[in-house]
N, C-alpha and C positions, 0 to 999 in steps of 0.2 A: 504494500500499500504506499511505500515511501516515494516511489519514483514518480507517479502522476502529480503529486503535490510539488515535488522538486521542479518538475517540468513547468508547472503553472507559474512558479516564481521566476524561473529562468526566462519565461516568455514575456515578462513585463517589459513594456516599452515607454509609455507616457509616465507611468508611475514608478519608473526605475529608481528614482531617488530614495524610495522607502526601503530599498534593499540595504541601505546604509545604516538603517536603524539597528541598534544592538540586539533588541529582542528578535527581529526577523533574521538577523545574521545567526543568532543562536539556534533558531528553528532550521535554518538552512544546514547547519552543522548536524542536527539531529537527523534530517532527512538523508543527507549524503552518507552519514555513518550507517544509517539504517539500510540504505541500498547495498552497502558493502557487506555488513555483518548485522543482520537484525537482532540476533540474540547474542550480544557480546557486551563485555564490560565497557568498551569505549562508547557504544551506542547508549547504554544506560547512563553513563557518565554525561554524555552530551544532553540527554533528556532532562536530567536533574539540574544541569546548568541552566537549561531553558526555563525550568520551573523556578529556579532561584531568581532569575531575571524578572519573571512575572510577579513574584511576591515582592521584589524590590520596587517594581513599578506601581503596585497598589491597585491594579485593576486587572480585569480578565483579558485574555489574549484577544477576544472579540472586540471588547471595548477599545483596546489598544489599536487594533487594525483599522477600525472605523476612524479613530482619531488621526491616524497616519493619512488616510484618504482625504479627509475634509481639511487638514492643515497643510497638505502637500502643495509646494509651489512648482508647478509644471506647466508645459505649454497649453494644456487644456484649461487649468484653473486660471491662468493669466488671461487667456482669451475670453472666458466666461465673465471675468470681472469687468472687462472693458467693452463687451459687445454682446448682443443677443445671440443665442445659440444658433439661430437661423443663419447668421452671418459667418459662422465658423467653418473652416475648411472641412469638407466632407471626409477627406482622408484622415484628418486629425480626429474627427468624431469616430470614425470606424475603428481606429487604433485604440481610442479610449474605451469604446464599448468591449473590445476584446480584452483589454486589461481588467475591466470591471468583471467580466465573466471569470477570469483567472483569479481575481481576488475574492470573488464570492465562493469559488471552489475552495480556496484556502480557509475562508471564514467558516465553512461547514465541516472542516476537518474534525473527524470524530476522535477526540483525544482518549476517550475510554477504550476504543478499539486499539489505539496505538499503545496504550498502557498495558492492555492485555497481551499484546505481542511481546512487550518488554518484561512480562512477568510481574507487573505491579498489580497487586490485588485490589487496593483501595484507590479510587480516583481522588486526586488531590487538587485539581484545578478549581479555582474559585468560580462562582456563578456570575453570569452576565446580568448586569443592571444598567438600565438606561433611564435618562430623564424623560418624563412623559412629553410626547409631542416633538421630540427632537429628531434631527436627521438620523440618528442611530436607530431609533424606533422604526422609522420608515425602511431603512435598509435591512434591519433584522426581520422585518415581516415580509420583505419582498421575495418573490420566487426567482427573479432574474435581475441582477444588478445592472446589467447592460440596458434594461429598459427604464432604469432610474436615472438615466443620464441628465434629463431635463431637471429632475429634483436636485441633483448634485450641482448642476449649472446654476440653478437659482440660489443655492446656498452660497456659492462663491460670489455671486452678484451682490448679495446682501451682506456677507460677512468677510469678503476678501479671501486671502490665501496666505499660506505660511505663517510666519510669526505674527503678522498683522491680524490674521483670523484667530490666532491662539491667545493673544494677549491684548488687553486694552491699554496697558501702560508699558513703556519700553525705555531703554537707555540707548544712546548712540555714542560710540567712540570710534576713532580712526586708529588703525586699520581694521579693527575687529568688525565694525558695523553695528547693526541693530541686535539688541539682546532683550528678550522679554523679561518682565518683572513678574515673578510668580504670584507673590502676595503683596500687592501695592498697598500703600497707606492711602485710603480713599475716605476722607472725612465727609461729613454731611454739612451742606450749606446752612441748614437750620441751626448748627452749633456756633455759627458766627453771629454774635450779638452786637448790636450797635453799629453795623455797617450796612444798613439796608440800601442806601444810595449806591455804594460800591458794587453790591451784589447785583442790583438792578442794571447798572451800566454794563458790567461784565457779561451777565446772562443775556441781555439784549443783543450785544455784539455777537456772542456765540450762536444765538438762535438764528440771526441773519446769516451767519457763516454756514450753519447746518442746513439752511434752506437753499444753499447754492448761490446766494447773492454776495456781491463784494462786501467785505468786512475789514475792520482795522486790525492791525497789529496793536497790542496793548502793553503799556508799561504801568505797573502798579508800584507806587513808591510811598515810602513813609517809614516811621520808626519801626525798629525790630519788634517782632512778637505781636504785630497787630492784625495778622491773618492773611497776609498777601498771598503767600505760597499756599496756605490751606485753601483759600478760595479757588485758586486754579485747580488744585487737585480734586476738589469737591465737584468739579464740573462732570467728571466721569460718573459720579453718582446721580447727578442732576439729569444727565441725558444718557442713560445706560443702553438704550435700544436705537441709537441714531447713528451708528457707524462712526463714532468719535474715538480717536486714539490720542493719547498723550505721550509725547517723546521728550524725556529729560536730556538736555544737553549741557554739559559742564562749560563754564566760562572758558576754560582752557582749550575747549574743542571748537570754539567759534570759527576758527580758520577753516574748518571742514564743513561749514554750512552748505557751500555749493555742492559738495559730494552727497550730503544728506538730502538736499533738495532734489538732486537727480534720481535718487532711489524713490522718494515718495511720490514723484509725479506719475509713476506707473501704477498707482493704486486708485481705486474708486471710493476710498473712504476719506474722511476729513481728519487732518492732523493738526494738533497744536503742539508746537515746539516750545517747551518750558524751560527757560533759562532763569535759574534762581540766583539771587544775590548778585545781580549784574552791576559791575562798576569796574573802572579801570584806573590804574595809576598813570602818572604822567609819561612814564617810559614805555608803557604797553601800547601796542598798535593794533590788537585784534579788533578794536572798535571800528576801524576802517573797513574791515571785512564785513562786519555786521551792517554798517551803513550802506555798503554797496548792494547787499542782499535786500535790505528793507526798502530802499528806493533810490534810483538814480544810477544803478550799475547795469551792465549788459546782461547779467544773470538775473532772469526774471523769477519772481516768486510764484510757485504754482498756485493755481486757483484753489487747490484743496489743502493749502498749508497756511497757517497763521503762526506768528511768534508772540507768545505771552511771556514777559519778563517781569521779574521783581527786582527792586533796589531799595536801599535805605536812603538813597538821596535822589533828588530830582535831576541834577546834572550828573551824568553817568561817568564822565571823565573828571578826575580830580583837578581842580582849578586852584591856583594860588594868586594872591594879590599881586605878586610879581608878574603874573601873566598879563596884567592890565597895562604893563608898559613902564619901563624905567629908562633913563638915559643910559646909553651904552648897550641896551639890550636889542632884541630883534627889531629890525626897522618896521616890519609889518606885524607887530605883535598882536594887533586886533584880529588879523586873519587867523592866527593860531588859536586865539581865544574862540572865535566864532566856529572853527572847525570842531573844537571840543564840545561846544554847547549844542552843536547841530545834531548830535546822535539822538538825543531824546526827542527832538523834533520829527524824527523819521517815524516815530510811533504815532499812528493816527489817533489813538485814544490813550490819554494818561489819566490814571485814577489815583487820587491821593488818599492816603490813610492817616489817621490821627491817633495819638496815644488816648486810650479810653479815659474818661473822667472817673471819679470814685463811684458814682452811681452805676455807670455802664459796667465797670469792672465787677461790682458786686452782683449785677444781674448775670454776667457770665458765670460767676462762681455758683450762683443758685441753680442756673440751668444745668451746668455740668454735675453738680451734686445730685440733682433730681435724675438726670440721665443715668448716673451710676448708682442710683437707689441708696443714696446716703441720707438717711433721715436724722438730721441733726438740728439742734436748736438754732434758729436763724440768727439770733443776736450773737450766739457764740461762734457760728460759722463766719459771720461778717468780721468779728473781732479778730479771729485767727487769720482770715484771708488778708486783712489789712496789714497785720503784723508780717505776714509772709512777703507781700509785695514790697514793703519797705525795706526788707533785706534782700530783695531781688531787682533792684534798679527800677522800681516803679511799677504801676499797674499796666497790665497788657493781657491779651488772651493767652499768651504762652505762660505768663506767671500764673494765671488762673488754673490752667491745666496742670501745671506742675504742683500747685497747691493741693488740688483734688487728689492727685496721685500720691501725695505725701501723707494723706490722712490714714489713720489706723482703721481698717475696716471692721475691727472688733468693737 
């Protein structure tokens, strides 16, 4: 029974990438060893290595195989994302259908029969579990995966492909590229108290963007701990079903913005590039690359990409009084000054944040205490919260969160 399954895997064309998956490579080892010596120690060893990888993976083989299919970045999934299935090359469709038949054959592999041939008395593979209404349920119930090609095409059209389909939050670094964030920190917008105007401005701009209309790059600036970064991250919770992805880019990687833009333009989802704590010292020149991308350079910003940045100061490049010109210094010093100040002007929308006053700070504390089910005397809670912020550089949303985290839950 080993050879037909090995032939099915060997015949993959469009989905050939998935053969690089460690679990599938382990299965290939089982099948190849089984073809040589079905009843042998090396074959049993290969099978238990396969089982080990399944348990490491935390899901059934069937679950894993369907995930490989829906997240695969291949010529078919790329074509589906950017055009209707009726416009895809018939030869590509035919090759994809054949691959789906082979993958369905692998999906139906009877591991109980395989274990019997290996002399394993008790089946050890975990059961298949799928989220109701998911693509996995449709494929699991289908009799012929080749006839599900339109369903799979629709999935790629709405959810993209590869890492972009698998993760809503990602990091980018050069030369590694995009990396998915498995468990991102996604706060709730409702946890941000005292900044209704800022939330309204940011959400309105984001909603315009998600509708496919021109929207602005955004700079959020103000004192530390006032919720600027939290507000951007919370957008993923605010718009969970609207094909929005958040990509964090470190300030040190800004020079590689053109490379990142070139990657993102090939997708049909919306991207927000998130640059946290954006500011530059006098000797740093990365701000020139950012200016060129934001506006005015030959490199155009794709329609499906916006840049949201946070900073503790309105003018992103550090300025000194000496920059305003002294005798014996640069002849055209004002030109240098204007170049430094022009970076913030390239953001179409600038949203300012302020340090919360005492009343707002205590409202944040009360909200977080209620959310964490801390039933404390209000007067005592306020007293301790004020003591905490006085020793933590003043009131802020961050100080409130740290105060709540410090409380004894007993």
